C-alpha positions in Angstrom: -259.6 57.6 -138.2 -258.3 59.7 -135.3 -254.8 58.9 -136.5 -255.7 60.1 -139.9 -256.7 63.5 -138.7 -253.5 63.9 -136.6 -251.4 63.3 -139.7 -253.4 65.8 -141.7 -252.8 68.6 -139.1 -249.1 67.9 -139.0 -248.9 68.1 -142.7 -250.7 71.5 -142.7 -248.8 73.4 -140.0 -245.1 73.4 -139.3 -243.8 75.1 -136.2 -240.2 76.4 -136.5 -238.0 78.1 -133.9 -235.2 80.5 -134.8 -232.8 82.6 -132.8 -232.3 86.3 -133.5 -229.6 88.5 -131.9 -230.5 91.8 -130.4 -228.5 94.5 -128.5 -228.9 94.8 -124.8 -227.7 98.3 -123.7 -226.0 98.8 -120.4 -225.6 101.9 -118.2 -224.4 105.2 -119.5 -221.0 106.4 -118.3 -220.0 110.1 -118.1 -216.6 110.1 -119.8 -215.8 113.8 -119.6 -217.6 117.0 -118.6 -217.1 120.7 -118.2 -213.4 121.7 -117.9 -212.2 118.4 -119.3 -213.9 119.2 -122.6 -216.6 117.5 -124.6 -215.6 118.1 -128.2 -216.5 115.4 -130.7 -215.5 112.1 -129.1 -214.2 109.2 -131.2 -213.9 105.6 -130.1 -211.9 102.6 -131.1 -211.0 99.2 -129.6 -207.5 98.0 -129.0 -206.1 94.5 -129.0 -208.0 93.1 -126.0 -211.3 94.6 -127.1 -211.2 97.4 -124.6 -212.5 100.8 -125.8 -210.2 103.9 -126.1 -212.0 107.2 -126.3 -210.4 110.5 -127.5 -211.9 114.0 -127.7 -211.1 117.7 -128.0 -210.9 120.2 -125.1 -211.7 123.6 -126.6 -211.1 125.7 -123.5 -207.6 127.2 -123.0 -205.2 125.5 -123.1 -206.6 123.5 -126.0 -205.8 119.8 -125.8 -206.7 116.4 -127.0 -207.6 114.1 -124.2 -208.3 110.3 -123.8 -209.5 107.6 -121.5 -209.3 103.9 -121.7 -211.2 101.0 -120.1 -209.2 99.5 -117.3 -211.2 96.3 -116.9 -213.7 97.6 -114.4 -214.0 101.3 -115.2 -212.6 104.1 -117.3 -209.4 105.6 -116.0 -209.3 109.3 -115.3 -208.9 111.4 -118.5 -205.4 112.3 -119.5 -203.8 114.7 -122.0 -202.4 113.2 -125.2 -201.1 116.4 -126.7 -198.8 119.0 -125.1 -199.4 122.7 -124.5 -198.7 124.8 -127.6 -199.8 122.2 -130.1 -203.2 123.9 -130.3 -205.5 121.3 -131.8 -208.3 123.1 -133.5 -211.2 122.8 -135.9 -214.7 121.5 -135.2 -214.2 118.4 -137.4 -211.5 116.6 -135.3 -209.8 114.6 -134.0 -209.9 111.3 -135.9 -208.5 108.0 -134.7 -207.7 104.6 -136.1 -206.5 101.5 -134.3 -205.2 98.0 -135.2 -204.3 95.9 -132.2 -202.4 98.1 -129.9 -201.3 100.5 -132.6 -203.2 103.7 -132.5 -202.9 106.8 -134.7 -204.7 110.1 -134.2 -204.7 113.0 -136.6 -206.0 116.6 -136.1 -205.7 120.1 -137.4 -203.1 122.3 -135.5 -202.8 126.0 -135.3 -199.3 125.9 -133.9 -197.8 126.6 -137.3 -198.0 129.8 -139.3 -200.6 128.1 -141.5 -203.0 125.4 -140.3 -201.4 122.0 -140.6 -202.3 118.3 -140.2 -200.5 116.6 -137.3 -200.3 113.1 -136.0 -199.6 111.4 -132.7 -199.2 107.6 -132.3 -199.2 104.9 -129.6 -198.0 101.4 -129.6 -199.4 100.4 -126.2 -203.1 100.7 -126.9 -203.3 104.4 -126.1 -201.6 104.5 -122.7 -198.8 106.6 -124.0 -198.5 108.8 -127.1 -195.6 110.2 -129.1 -194.7 113.8 -129.8 -196.5 115.5 -132.6 -195.5 114.6 -136.1 -196.3 116.8 -139.1 -198.2 115.1 -141.9 -199.0 118.0 -144.3 -196.2 119.8 -146.2 -194.5 122.8 -144.6 -195.7 125.1 -147.4 -196.2 128.8 -146.8 -198.6 129.0 -149.8 -201.2 126.5 -148.5 -203.4 125.8 -145.6 -204.4 122.2 -144.5 -207.4 121.1 -142.6 -209.9 118.2 -142.1 -207.6 115.2 -141.6 -208.7 111.6 -141.5 -206.8 108.4 -140.9 -206.8 104.7 -141.7 -204.2 101.9 -141.2 -202.9 99.8 -144.1 -202.2 96.0 -144.1 -198.7 96.6 -142.7 -199.8 98.8 -139.8 -198.8 102.1 -141.4 -200.9 105.2 -141.2 -202.6 106.6 -144.4 -203.9 110.2 -143.9 -206.3 112.2 -146.0 -206.8 115.9 -145.7 -207.9 119.1 -147.6 -205.4 121.5 -149.1 -206.3 125.1 -149.8 -204.6 128.3 -151.0 -204.2 130.9 -148.3 -207.6 132.5 -149.3 -209.3 129.1 -148.9 -209.7 128.7 -152.7 -208.7 125.7 -154.9 -209.6 122.9 -152.4 -208.0 119.5 -153.1 -208.4 116.2 -151.4 -204.9 114.9 -150.7 -203.7 111.5 -149.4 -200.3 111.0 -147.7 -198.9 107.7 -146.4 -196.1 106.6 -144.2 -193.9 103.5 -144.7 -192.2 103.7 -141.2 -195.2 103.7 -138.8 -195.7 107.4 -138.9 -192.1 108.6 -138.3 -192.2 110.3 -141.7 -194.5 110.6 -144.7 -193.7 110.1 -148.4 -195.5 113.1 -149.8 -199.1 113.8 -150.6 -200.9 112.9 -153.9 -204.1 114.5 -155.1 -206.9 112.0 -155.0 -209.8 114.1 -156.2 -208.3 115.3 -159.5 -210.5 113.2 -161.8 -213.9 114.3 -160.6 -215.6 117.3 -162.2 -215.6 120.6 -160.4 -213.7 120.6 -157.1 -214.1 119.0 -153.7 -216.8 120.5 -151.4 -214.6 122.9 -149.4 -215.7 122.1 -145.9 -216.6 118.4 -146.2 -214.0 116.0 -144.8 -213.0 112.9 -146.7 -212.6 109.4 -145.2 -210.5 106.4 -146.1 -211.2 102.7 -146.6 -208.3 100.3 -147.1 -208.4 96.8 -148.5 -204.9 95.3 -149.0 -203.3 97.5 -151.7 -206.6 99.2 -152.6 -207.2 102.6 -151.0 -210.6 104.2 -151.4 -211.1 107.9 -150.7 -214.7 108.9 -150.0 -215.5 112.6 -150.3 -218.1 115.1 -151.3 -217.7 116.9 -154.6 -218.9 120.3 -155.8 -219.7 120.6 -159.5 -221.5 124.0 -159.8 -223.4 123.3 -156.6 -224.1 119.6 -157.4 -222.7 118.2 -154.1 -222.8 114.5 -154.5 -220.6 111.9 -152.7 -217.8 110.4 -154.7 -215.2 107.6 -154.4 -211.7 107.6 -155.8 -209.6 104.5 -155.9 -205.9 103.7 -155.8 -204.9 100.1 -156.7 -201.2 100.6 -155.8 -201.2 101.6 -152.2 -201.8 105.3 -152.7 -199.2 106.1 -155.4 -201.9 107.3 -157.8 -205.7 107.5 -157.8 -206.8 106.6 -161.3 -210.5 105.7 -161.1 -213.5 107.4 -159.5 -217.3 107.2 -159.4 -220.3 109.3 -158.4 -222.1 107.4 -155.6 -225.4 109.2 -155.7 -228.4 108.2 -157.8 -229.9 111.7 -157.6 -228.1 115.1 -157.7 -228.0 117.1 -154.4 -228.1 120.7 -155.6 -227.3 123.1 -152.7 -225.4 126.4 -152.8 -223.5 126.0 -149.5 -221.3 123.3 -148.1 -223.3 120.8 -146.0 -220.2 119.9 -143.9 -220.8 116.2 -143.7 -218.6 113.2 -144.6 -219.4 109.9 -146.4 -218.1 106.9 -144.4 -217.6 103.3 -145.5 -216.4 99.8 -144.6 -215.4 96.7 -146.5 -218.2 94.1 -146.8 -217.1 91.0 -148.7 -216.7 92.1 -152.4 -218.3 95.5 -151.8 -217.9 98.8 -150.0 -220.8 99.7 -147.8 -221.1 103.5 -147.7 -223.3 105.8 -145.6 -223.7 109.5 -146.2 -226.1 112.4 -146.0 -228.1 113.5 -149.0 -230.7 116.2 -149.6 -231.4 115.3 -153.2 -235.1 114.5 -152.5 -235.6 117.7 -150.6 -235.2 115.9 -147.3 -232.0 115.8 -145.2 -231.6 112.0 -145.0 -229.0 109.4 -144.5 -228.6 106.9 -147.3 -226.6 103.7 -147.7 -225.1 102.1 -150.7 -223.2 99.0 -151.8 -220.3 99.7 -154.1 -218.5 97.1 -156.1 -214.8 97.2 -155.0 -213.5 96.7 -158.5 -215.8 98.6 -160.8 -217.0 101.2 -158.2 -220.5 100.7 -159.6 -223.4 101.1 -157.1 -225.7 98.0 -156.9 -228.2 99.5 -154.5 -229.0 102.7 -152.6 -231.7 103.2 -150.0 -232.6 105.3 -147.0 -231.4 104.2 -143.7 -234.8 105.2 -142.2 -238.0 107.0 -143.1 -238.6 109.5 -140.2 -241.4 112.1 -140.2 -241.2 114.9 -142.9 -238.9 117.7 -141.9 -236.5 115.5 -140.0 -232.9 116.5 -140.5 -230.5 113.5 -140.4 -226.7 113.9 -140.3 -223.3 112.7 -139.3 -223.6 109.0 -140.1 -220.9 106.6 -138.9 -220.5 102.9 -139.7 -218.6 99.8 -138.4 -218.8 96.1 -139.1 -217.3 92.7 -138.5 -218.2 90.0 -141.0 -222.0 90.2 -141.7 -222.6 92.3 -138.5 -223.2 95.9 -139.5 -223.9 99.0 -137.4 -224.9 102.5 -138.5 -225.3 105.4 -136.2 -226.4 109.0 -136.9 -228.1 112.0 -135.4 -231.5 113.4 -136.3 -234.2 115.6 -134.8 -237.4 113.5 -135.4 -238.6 114.1 -131.9 -237.9 117.9 -131.9 -234.4 117.8 -130.4 -231.3 116.1 -131.9 -230.8 112.6 -130.7 -228.6 109.7 -131.7 -229.9 106.5 -133.4 -228.7 103.1 -134.4 -229.7 100.6 -137.0 -228.0 97.3 -137.3 -228.0 93.8 -138.9 -226.3 90.5 -138.2 -227.0 89.3 -141.7 -225.5 92.0 -144.0 -226.6 95.3 -145.4 -229.9 94.0 -146.9 -231.2 93.1 -143.5 -230.7 96.3 -141.6 -233.4 96.6 -139.0 -234.0 97.3 -135.3 -233.7 101.1 -135.2 -233.6 102.7 -131.8 -232.2 105.6 -129.9 -229.3 104.7 -127.6 -228.8 107.9 -125.5 -229.4 108.7 -121.9 -233.1 109.4 -121.5 -232.7 110.8 -117.9 -231.3 114.0 -119.3 -233.4 116.2 -121.6 -231.6 118.1 -124.4 -229.8 117.5 -127.7 -227.5 114.5 -128.1 -224.9 114.9 -130.9 -222.0 113.4 -132.8 -222.4 109.7 -132.3 -219.5 107.3 -133.0 -219.4 103.5 -132.9 -216.9 100.6 -132.6 -217.7 96.9 -132.7 -215.4 94.2 -131.4 -215.7 90.8 -129.8 -219.5 90.8 -129.9 -219.6 94.0 -128.0 -220.8 97.4 -129.4 -219.3 100.6 -128.0 -221.0 103.9 -128.5 -220.1 107.5 -127.6 -221.9 110.8 -128.1 -222.1 114.4 -126.8 -224.8 115.2 -124.3 -224.8 118.9 -125.1 -227.1 120.2 -122.3 -225.0 118.3 -119.8 -221.8 119.5 -121.3 -220.5 116.0 -121.3 -219.3 113.0 -123.3 -221.2 109.8 -122.6 -220.5 106.1 -123.3 -222.7 103.1 -123.5 -222.0 99.5 -124.3 -224.3 97.0 -125.8 -223.9 93.2 -125.5 -225.4 90.7 -127.9 -228.3 88.7 -126.7 -230.5 86.0 -128.3 -234.3 86.1 -128.7 -236.4 83.2 -129.8 -238.8 83.7 -132.7 -241.5 81.1 -133.2 -242.8 80.8 -136.8 -246.0 79.0 -137.9 -245.5 78.0 -141.5 -248.8 77.1 -143.2 -249.2 75.2 -146.4 -251.6 77.1 -148.6 -252.0 74.3 -151.2 -255.3 72.3 -151.3 -255.1 68.7 -150.0 -257.7 66.1 -150.9 -258.3 63.1 -148.6 -260.8 60.3 -149.4 -262.1 58.2 -146.5 -265.3 56.4 -145.4 -267.1 58.0 -142.5 -267.5 54.7 -140.8 -263.9 53.8 -141.2 -264.5 51.0 -143.8 -261.9 50.4 -146.5 -264.4 50.7 -149.4 -263.0 52.9 -152.1 -266.4 53.0 -153.9 -268.2 54.7 -151.0 -266.6 57.9 -149.7 -266.9 61.6 -149.1 -264.4 64.1 -150.4 -263.0 66.5 -147.7 -261.3 69.6 -148.9 -258.8 71.1 -146.5 -257.5 74.6 -147.2 -255.6 76.9 -145.0 -256.2 80.5 -145.6 
């Protein structure tokens, strides 16, 4: 009879153990401060997984600067542009890397009209080339808000905004190189199919999947400022399909100055962006079919207290591991947050701040790079006039689950243990 009860209990409760990965954050490193500049840092990883950080120094002489992990620490910052190039504009620089190939684009005021320039490195960011002009030398137009991606052959693809000299007639342009950035074939307009015109101070971004080039940008159709995607299926020769990414219209009279960002995730694009369509300034995330450009889902990255302003989302992934960072002011001052999943976009969880809590003040402009099971993060610590870096390693936690069977089970037995099927009590066991 004792054995019978043991069997019953094992049938009713099953204990399972599973392992879940979490991020273990390390120490915060001051990358640059004061005279070395602290303008909008961007981070990538090179062939050995080491992080390379670039940023803008706005004091005279204006420069782009960089540092790279040496194996035990970050090297002293170094200039990657020369005097007179005059990198400018609050929205830059932008950087892309594949192995030890690194491309950086930025807006330059060295020309009579603002231009998009590029520098490149083939040794993981240790040395950079002279400046190469990407945008057309055209006295009738200005160019700003460059962004960069790398195609399957290692060539740079650059997006940027074109304007008339009075800043009217904005157009989203895409220009590619076939010789690793030595020259560019000439820009094509990528936003021509969408209604209205591109939102004039919202930068675009690029996602490349073999010969498919996706341009993510914000549109302005009589103050409806939704995020759009335009697609080229022939390596950027022409953009012949487009789609509105937003389920609800964001109607706003002024440019929100924010960029949609995306990554390839199996057969979809995963896109993050800011939207104010509900009356709240919130970051939303969508899955977009790579072929049809249809949206299969759209949801908020988080639900902070009412009145919170979320902005500047960034995203990176590798396989089913997905990381989204952004800034918001849920606690009164701007801070940088992360949400991540190791099982695809539908399982995003584990939201947390990742900034230095020893310094009080706003933290801004987060950026993220993921490689070799290590997460690299940078942000601006505004009150400390500095750029800070933090790394997170992946760790495992054990989750114990008790799975209970809720179905009723009926067992017949004799209280004295006799095998007499004509004399028994019915015991009903039910787990609630």
